[in-house]
N, C-alpha and C positions, 0 to 999 in steps of 0.2 A: 344400436341405440334407437333407430327408427322402429325396429321390430319390438323392442321392449316397450316403447311408447304406444305402439298399436295394441300390445297385450294389455297394458294398463287401461286403455280406452275401451277395449272389448269387455274386459272383466268388470270395469266400472259400469258400463251400460247394462250388462247382464245382471249384476248383483245390486245395483243401485247405490253403491258407495265406493269411493276410491280406495278404501282400506284393503279390500280384497285384491284389487289390482296391484297395489304396492307390495302386499305380502307375497303375491305370486311371483313378481319379478325378483324379489329378494331370494326366494327359493331357487329360481332359475340361475341367478348370478352365483349363488352358493354352489349349485350343482356343477356348472361349467368350470368355475374356478378350481374346485377340488379335483375334478376329473383332469383338467389341464395340469394341475400340480402333480398328480399321481403319474401321469404320462411322462412329465419332465423328469421326475425322480427315477422312474423305471429306466428311462433312457440313459441318465447319468450313471446309474448303477450297473449298466450293461445287461439288464434283463431282456431288453429288446432294442432293436434299431427303429425307434419311432420318429416319424417326421410329420410335420403339419402339412399334409397334402390334401388333395380333394377328398380322399376317403376319410381322413381324420375329421375334416370339416363336416362331412356328411354325418359322421358319428356324433359330433357335438350337436348338430341340428336335430338329429334323432333323439338324443338325450333331452334336449329342450322340449320337444314335443311330448315325449313320454312323461317327463316330470310335470309338465303343465297339465296334461290329461289327468294324472293322479291327483294333482292339487285341486283341479276343478271338481272332481268327484267328491272330495272331502268337503269343499266349500258348498257344494249343492246340498249335501246332507246337513251341514251347519245351518244353512238358510232355511231348510225345511223344519228343522227342530226349533229354530228360533221363532218362527212364525211371525206374529205381530208384536213380539216383545221389543221394547225400546233398547234394552241393554243386552249385550252378549256376555253370558256368564261362563265361568270355567266348566261348570257342570254340562252345559250344552256342548261345548267343544269336546270334552272327554267322551260324552255319549256319542257324538257324531263320529269321532275317530274310532271308537269301539265298533260301531255299526258298519263302518267301511273297512275295518282292518282285515277281515278274512278275504274280501275281494282284492284288496291291495296286495296282500301277501301271495295269494294264489296267482295273480297276474304277473307279479314280479318273479315268482319262482319258475313259472313255465317259460317266461322270456329268458330268464337267466340260464336255464338248461340249454336252450338253443344257442345262446351266446357262448357258453362254456365249450360246447362241441365245436362251434365255429372257431374258437380261439385255439384249441388243441389239435383239431383235425383239418382246419382250413389252411390254405396256402399262404405264402408271404404277402400276397396282395391284400388279404383281409385281416392280417395279423394286427395291424394298428387299429383298424376299425373295430374289431372284436374286443381289443383291450380297452378302448375308450368306452364302448358299450357296456362292458363288464363293470367298469368303475361307475359309469353313469347310472346304471340301473340300481346298483346298491345305494349310491348316494341319493338319487332321486326318490327312492322309496322312503327312506327315513326323513328326507327333507319335507315331503308332503305332510308327514305325520308330526314331526318334532320341530319343524322350523316355520312353515307357512301358517298352519292352523293356530299355534299358540300366539303368534304375532298379532292376530286379530284382536286378542284381548288386551294387549298392551300397546296402545296407540303411540305413546311417547317413545317406547323402545323401537317400534316400527319406523317412525319418522327419523330417529337417530341413525338407524342402520341405513336408511335410504340416503340421508345426508352424507354419510361416510362413503357409500357407493358412488355418489355423484362426485365427491371430492377425489376419490381414487381414480375415477375415469378421466376427470379433467387433468389431473397431474400426470397420469399415464400418457394421455394423448399429447400433452405439451412436451414431456420428456422425449417422446418418440419423434415428434415432428420438428423440434427445435434443438439445435446443437449447442446453443449458448447456455452454459451452466448458470450464469448470473440471472438470465431471464427466467429459467426454470425455477430457481430459488425464489424469485419475486412472485411468480405465479403460485408457488407452494405457500408462501407467506399470506398472500391475498386469500387463497382458498381456506387456509386455517382460520383466518380472522372471520370470514363469512360463516364458516362452520360453527365457530364459537358463538357468534351473534345469533345464528339460527337456533342453536340449542338453548340459549338463554331465552329467546322469544318463545320457544316451545314450552319451557318451564313456566314462564309468566302466564301463558294461555291456560296451562293446567291449573295454576293457582287461581286464575280468574274464573274458571269454569264453575257453574253451580254444582252443589253437592248432589251426588247421585242417590236416588232412593232405591 
């Protein structure tokens, strides 16, 4: 959580608006969640004996760095193409994605080749690491293109996703740290109420905002 907060602050300072930072951490949350889910399913299906050890944690951190780097590259091109325009249009986002697409695909492909060889030819010590990297590279590549960049255009959707992420994190920490089921249910109810109020406030702000030219 501290690392995600630092990422938001860094991207906010670099790009001048918090929207870029929020979109970046949504993509990171998405990448790590899907990678962890794939690892869990693969372990349950008997595809491999995967454990959350230091090597697996290192793989998750590598995926975070890899995905964030790809996202920043796309954001940089969006900022350059936007220039001094006040509003960010779909055309600018599409153009920026197309301009960085070849670089993103080539980088991902070359890294993927190395990870595939590491997965099939490496020893048991790197099997979990290479599996997590294999999933993370694939997920991180499309999240920079199809998740982070489009969220910049839809501010309300971006904030809704961030609210949901915060709610899931709070409920998850509470359920892990507290054994009392009644207390957990109370926390869930409070989080749901605050989530509904935040979404309603977001809708009112959208309606009160001046019309865009």
